[in-house]
C-alpha positions in Angstrom: 167.3 127.9 136.8 167.2 128.3 133.1 163.6 127.0 133.0 162.5 130.6 133.9 163.9 131.9 130.7 162.3 129.0 128.7 159.0 129.6 130.4 159.1 133.3 129.6 159.8 132.5 125.9 157.0 129.9 125.8 154.7 132.5 127.2 155.8 135.2 124.7 155.2 132.8 121.8 151.8 131.8 123.1 150.8 135.5 123.5 151.9 136.2 120.0 149.9 133.2 118.7 146.8 134.3 120.5 147.3 137.9 119.3 147.1 136.7 115.7 143.4 135.8 116.3 142.6 139.0 118.2 142.7 139.4 122.0 142.0 136.7 124.5 143.1 134.8 127.6 145.3 131.7 127.5 143.6 128.8 129.3 146.1 126.0 128.7 149.3 125.2 126.9 150.7 121.8 126.0 154.4 121.3 125.6 156.7 118.4 124.8 159.9 118.1 126.9 162.5 115.7 125.9 164.7 113.8 128.3 167.8 115.3 126.7 166.5 118.9 126.5 168.0 119.7 130.0 164.5 121.0 131.1 163.0 119.6 134.2 159.2 119.2 133.9 158.5 120.2 137.6 160.7 123.3 137.3 159.2 124.4 134.0 155.7 124.1 135.5 156.9 126.2 138.5 158.5 128.8 136.2 155.3 129.0 134.1 153.3 129.8 137.2 155.8 132.5 138.2 155.8 134.0 134.7 152.1 134.2 134.4 151.1 135.1 138.0 150.5 138.8 137.4 149.0 138.5 134.0 145.5 138.0 132.6 146.7 134.4 131.9 147.5 133.7 135.6 145.1 130.7 135.7 146.5 129.1 132.5 147.7 125.6 133.0 150.8 124.1 131.5 150.6 120.4 130.5 154.0 118.8 130.0 154.3 115.7 127.8 157.6 113.9 128.8 159.5 112.4 125.8 162.1 109.8 126.8 165.2 109.1 124.8 165.9 105.6 123.5 169.3 104.0 123.3 169.6 101.4 120.6 172.3 99.0 119.7 172.6 98.4 115.9 173.2 94.7 116.7 171.0 93.9 119.7 168.2 96.4 119.4 166.8 98.8 122.0 168.6 98.9 125.4 165.6 98.9 127.8 167.3 98.2 131.2 169.1 101.5 131.7 168.2 103.7 134.6 166.4 107.0 133.7 169.0 109.7 133.3 171.9 107.3 132.9 173.6 106.8 129.5 175.7 104.0 128.2 178.0 104.6 125.3 178.7 100.9 124.6 176.1 98.0 124.5 176.4 95.9 127.6 175.6 92.8 125.4 177.9 93.1 122.4 180.2 96.2 123.1 179.0 98.0 120.0 178.5 101.9 120.2 174.9 102.8 121.0 172.7 105.2 119.0 170.5 107.7 120.9 167.1 108.4 119.4 164.5 111.1 120.5 164.5 113.0 123.7 165.4 116.4 122.2 161.9 117.8 122.1 161.1 121.2 123.5 158.0 122.2 121.6 154.7 124.0 122.1 152.1 121.5 120.9 148.9 123.5 121.4 147.5 126.6 123.0 143.9 126.8 124.3 142.6 130.3 124.8 139.3 132.1 125.4 138.8 134.9 122.9 137.4 138.2 124.0 135.1 138.0 121.0 133.6 134.5 121.3 133.6 131.3 123.4 137.2 130.2 122.8 139.6 128.6 120.4 142.7 126.4 120.0 145.8 126.9 117.9 
């Protein structure tokens, strides 16, 4: 499960970001996960819990925003009737090659933390 390594790297980057503001405890992290990123939202959440379990951030929640990919035909427009996870290479209407847009996201969007010095912050 490569999600474990990804969760570990997300946690490392979050700890670095919080350290820039002093010390504190992470309360929540929001990430964007694209359909084409090869990251499963349920598995990354499970890996996050495993990575943070014996840390001061053990109660930190991980919110995952799912970012679907879109297949578009230059002639017909967006192909909306495909099954999630299935990919067509040719438009079923006109046989033109399809263009894939979006779905590659794997980003930390925000970090909520409770500073040891005050009532909290967000980066």
